[in-house]
N, C-alpha and C positions, 0 to 999 in steps of 0.2 A: 377491911383494911385501914388501918388509922392513919393519918397525913403523914406522921414521921415516915412511915415503914415505906410510903408512896415516893416520897421525896428521896429515900435512902436508896429506890429501887431505880429512880430516875436520876442518880447522880451520873456525873461524868466521869466515864471509866477512864482517862486521860489526866484526869487532875485528882486534887487530895482525897479522900473518902469524904463522902457526904456531900462534894461539891455541886450543887443543883445545877442542872442545865434546861432551858427553856424547851429549847426542841432539836434533836439531833440533826435535824435537816436546815437549822437558821443559814449555816454557813454555807450549804449547797446550795441554796436560793441566793444567797448574796453573789457566790462565783457565778452562777448562770445570769442573773443580774449584769454584773462585769462584763461579762462577754458579749451579752447583747449591746450593752452600753457603748463597748470596744467597738464591735462590729457596725452599730448603726451610725456612732462617730466617723469612723474612717469612710463609710459609704456615704453619709453627708458631706463631707469635706471633698471627697472625691466628685461628686454629683454638682457642686456649687463653686468650686473653685477650677483654676485653669488645668486642662487636660494633662499639661506638662509639668505643673507644679508640685515639688516637694515628691517626686516618683521618679524610680528608675523605667517602671514598664514602656515608658516612650523607648527607650534605648532597645530593648526587646523587641519590641514591635517592629522599630525602625529596620531593626536585625532581619526580622522574618519578612518585611517587603523586599528586603535585598537578597534574601534567598530565592525570593518567587521570582525576583525580576533576573536574576543571575548576576547581580555585582558584587561587589567586595565586602566582606562583611567588615571588615576592621579598617577601611580606609575613614579617614576623619569626616567625621559629620559636621556641618554648618551650625547646626543649632543644638547638637546633643553630645553628651559625652563619649570615647570612645566604648565599644562593644568590647567586653573583655572575658567573653564566655566561650564554650567549645561551639563548634559549628553546629552540633546537634539542638542546643537551645534554641538557634535562629530557627531550626524547621518546627521546631515543636509550636513556637509562636506563631508560625506562618499561618494557621488556620484561622487565629483571633487576630490577623489583620483583616479578616472580613466583617468583624463585628464593630462598632462605634469605639473610639477609644477608649471613652471612660466604662462602658461596658464591659471590655477587655480586661480594663483593669480591676474590676472588681470581681469578675469572675477569676482570675487568678488569684486575686485575695484571699477570697472563698477557699481555692482548693490549697491553699498553702497552709490557712488556719484549720480547716478540716483535717487535713495529713497530720498537722500538728498536734492536734486534739486527741485522733486516733490514738497517735503512738503514743502519746503521754498516758492516756487511759489505760492502754494495753499493759505498759511496763509497768504502771502504778498497780494493776491487780497482779502482776508476776512477783513486784517486790516489796509489795506491802499490804497484803491481802486482809490482813486484818485493820486497817487505819480505819478510826470511826468516822460517820459521817460529817461531823463539822469541821474535821482535821484535812478530810477532801476537800472541802469547801475551801478553806485555808489556802492547801496547795494551787487549785484551779485559779485562786484570785491571786497568790504570788506570781504563777505564772503568766498570766495575763500583763503583769507590766513590764516582762522581760521580752513579752512578745509583742509590744505596743509597736516599738520602732520599726521593725522591719515590716510589719503588718501595714505602716501608715504609707511607708515608702514604696512599697510592692517588691523589695528584693528578694532574691531566692533563698535566702540564708533561714529564712522561716522554714519552709519546705524542706532544707537540708536538715535542719534538726530534728523535724517531723520524720524525714527517713531513717534516720539514725536510732531514734526511739523505736520505731516499728522494725526496724534489722534485730535490734538487741532484744525486741521481745520475742520475733522468731527463733533467735538463736537460742533462746532459754528453750523453746518448745521444741526444738530441735528439728525446724522445717527448714533444711538448708537451701533449699532453691528459692524459697520467698526470702530468706535473711539475705542469701547472695544479691538477689533483686533489688532490695531496699539498699543496700551496700553500693550496689553497683550504680544505683540512681544517683546518689552524691557524686560519685567520679564521674558519669555522664556530664552534670551540672556545673559543676567547680573545678573537678580534677583532685584538688588536694582532699576533699575528703576520703579518696580511698585510703589516707591513714587509717580512718575506722574500721573499715574494713578486713584492714592488714592486722590489726590488731585483734581483731574477733579469729581471724584465723590462727593466732596463736593461742588463742582458748578451743578453739576447735578445729583443727587440722582438715577435717574431712569436708570444711568450707571452703579451702584454697581453687580445688579445681573448676568449683562451681564459681565461683567470684571472678575467676579470670576469664571463663565462658562469656558471662554474663557482662564483662567489661569490655571484652573486645567485641561480643553482639552490639554495643551500644555506640562504640566509637566506630565500627564498620556502619551504621545506620545511615549515615549521609552519603554513602558511596550508594546505596540501594534508593536514596529518596531524591538524589540527584544525578547530575551527570557527574560520572566519576572524575574526571579531568578537573572539574568546577569543584569536588568536595576536596581533592588533593591540595587542590592550590589555597582553599580557604584552611584546610590544616597548617600549610606551610605560613599561612598569614597568621595563624595563631602563635605558633612555635615563634617566627619572628618578633611578634609582638610582646611575648612572655621574656625575649630574651632582652628587651629595652626598657622592660616595666622595673627598671629600679628607682625608686623612691628615696634612698637612702640620706641624698643630701637636699631635697626638695623642703619649701617652706614646712614651718611646725601644721599649718592650717590643713596641709595635705600629706603629711607623712604616716607612714604606717603605725597604727596603736597596738603595737606587740611591746614585747618586754624592752626592745632597744629605745623608747621613746623613754622609758625612766632614767637611765644613765645619760641620756642628751639631754633632758630638760633639767633633771636635779642636778648632775656632775658635769654638765656641759661638755660630754665625751662622746662622739658620734662611734657607732658600732657600724664599721664597715661591712660589706657584703660577706666575702669569705667568713670571719669571724661569726657573723651572726648564722650561717648555714652550719659552721661547723658545731655553735651552740646547739642548733635545731636537731642536727641529727645525734650529738650525744644524748639530746633531750629524747630524741626517739628510740634508742638504744636502751636508756633508763628505763623507758616506760614500758616498752617489749619485754624487759626483764622481771619488770613488777606485775605485770598482768600474765606472764608464764607464772611464776611462783606462787600467785594469789588464785592463778585459773578463774577469776572472776569475769563474767560476760559484763556486770555494770561496772567494774573497774576499768573495763577495757574501753567502754563507753564515755567514762569519766575522762580516763587520763588521753584517749583520742580526741576529745571535745578541748581538752587544755590545751594540747598540744596544735592541733588547727587554730585556735586562736590567738593563745600565747605567744606561740615559734612558729607559725604559718608564714607563707610568702606575702601575701597583701593584704595583711588585717585591719578592716576599717571598724568604724564603730559597731555597724549593726552585725559584724561578723561574729560579736559577743552573745547574739541569740542563739548560737550553737548549743549554750549553756543553760538554756533557759529551762529546759526538762531537766536535765542532771541536777542544778543548783536547786529546785526545789525539791526531789526526791530526795536529795541529800539532807535538807534542813528537815525533813519529816521522818527520817529512817532512825531506828532506836540503834545509839550508836553512845561510844563514850562522851561524856560533857566536852573536851577539848574539841573532838571533830566536830561536836555540833555546834560549837561556838564560833570553829573556823569557817563551818558551812554559812553560818547566817550573816560574818562579818563579809563573806566573799558575796554573800548574795547582795548584801547591801550595796555594796563598791559598784556592783553591775545596775542595782536599779538605780541608785544617786547620779549614773551617767545617764541612763533614759531619761531621768527626770530634767537634768540639766538643758536636756534639747527644747525644753521650754523658754529658754532666757537665750539673749543675742550672745552671740559668739560662744555658745557651748564648746567650742574645739579647745578654748583656752584651759577648759577644765578636763578634757579629755587626755592632751597630752601631759597631763600631768601622772599618766599611767593607774586611775582608779580600777578599768576594767582589768588589765594585764595583771596587777596584784591580786584581784578579784579570782581572777582565775586560777593562778596558782595556790591561794587558800582552798579553793573549792579543790583541788587536784589533792592537794594534802589532807584536807577531811576526807576524800574518799578512801586513802589510807587506813583509817580508823578502821576499827574490828566492828563488823555489824552484828550487833545486839540480837538482831534477828534468827541468827543461826542456830543450830541446835532443835533443841525439844520444842515442839508447839508448831502449829499450823502457819507457819512461817516458811520462808525458803532455805533450803539447804544447800551452800555453797560447796558441791562436791563435782566439780567439772572432771568430766571424762577427756583421757588422751588415749586409752587404750581399752575402750567397751563401756567403761563406766556410765551413769546416768548422768547428762548434764544439768545440774541445777535445779533437782526434783523439790516440788512442792510436796512437804510432808503428809502422809497419809491420801494421797492425790494420785490416783493411777492415771489420770489422764498426762499427766506430767512425766509419766514413766517410769515414777520409784518400784524397786524392786521389793517384794517382799521381806526378803534377808534385811535391806536396807530401812525399811519400814519398821520391823522388829527392833532393830538396831536403835533407831531413833526413839522407839517408845519406852527401852529399857530401863534409862535412868528415872523418868517420870514414874513409871510402872513401880518401881523397888521402892523410890521413896513413898509412894502414897500406901504402898501394902504394908510398909515397916510403921506408917502413921496410924493405920487401923487398929492398931493395940492400944493406943491412947487416944483416939476419936473415933468412937462408932459410926459418928455420921458419916465419914468418908469410906464410902465402898471401894475394895480392890479395882483394879485396871485390868481387864482381860488381856493377855497376850494378842 
């Protein structure tokens, strides 16, 4: 075989014809190296710095200690910020209090990273099964940057993002109880991620009662794990704290980083709480209508993540890690050029906010609204037509509400595609190739 032909065979399938590619696994190795460096760097920082420096794990562990001792979870702590999660989170962290604080923090961070990477891998295989190895490497490399901040300080947001990715993957595979479990986990940890599960129910109504059962069991668990009166009092304290947590008029360095920060900083207009919630409810209704119309699990994930971040009740800088998996999948998805541009700009704005944390007074950049704007751009990009639909070994968005297969993979019986749907999907390509055999004898007809 000539060298010219060897180079042609080794060409990059995603680039122009004849583009040489050194190795299809180069970017995969780069991505693995980036994640190893990221995890190792966080490990070294935790190991050699103060146990309560740049972390919220100490707040979770303090809540776990109070859970074991029967003290109020939501009473002010002399050295730490207030605990802002449901009581079940304190119960989850109670066993970790028996470990050294730094070791418990590392174990928690590893769990969050593992769940996120698992969800991203599974959903990438569902949505982009034909993605080339070096583009897969680019995808994981891009995701590492958006995952850096919550992984560094140990916030629960990376675990929430991973739960949403895994739940969407299970929804695509029609594993209803598993999907309900992942979406319910988000509600247990932070409550407002239940919005993702509700949008998933719009796509697949049969998920609804399962999600309700899982959610109720999660919120009832503290009553089984502790004295019922104590658990009831903690829920009362949690609800009372939610009613007092209004940061509309707080200083800019502590204001929620949602869409309301844009008019406040740029137009000097403060959006009051009733108006903010009116917009949030209107956005929720619009997103539900779009998901109902397009019947797409991935669109439900994207718009749900956008709502949580740009319209949610208490958005912080790290809350936008909820979009880490969604953003990188969108920039790699075949779609119209305008959607790709919007996805890249949205990713760049989210990444810029993460990079700014390396500089003093990063909040001054955050309150300009780059993350909220980036989230909205990602939501718009998700509305672009997925070019992977139709003929080919990609996913065909044919969600069912009356018994049809949910998002089957073309030609793959594992994803439940029926023989009739498979034949219908093959027909256009088969007819085109059979017509071409009259002029090109090297093309063989495709069998039905």
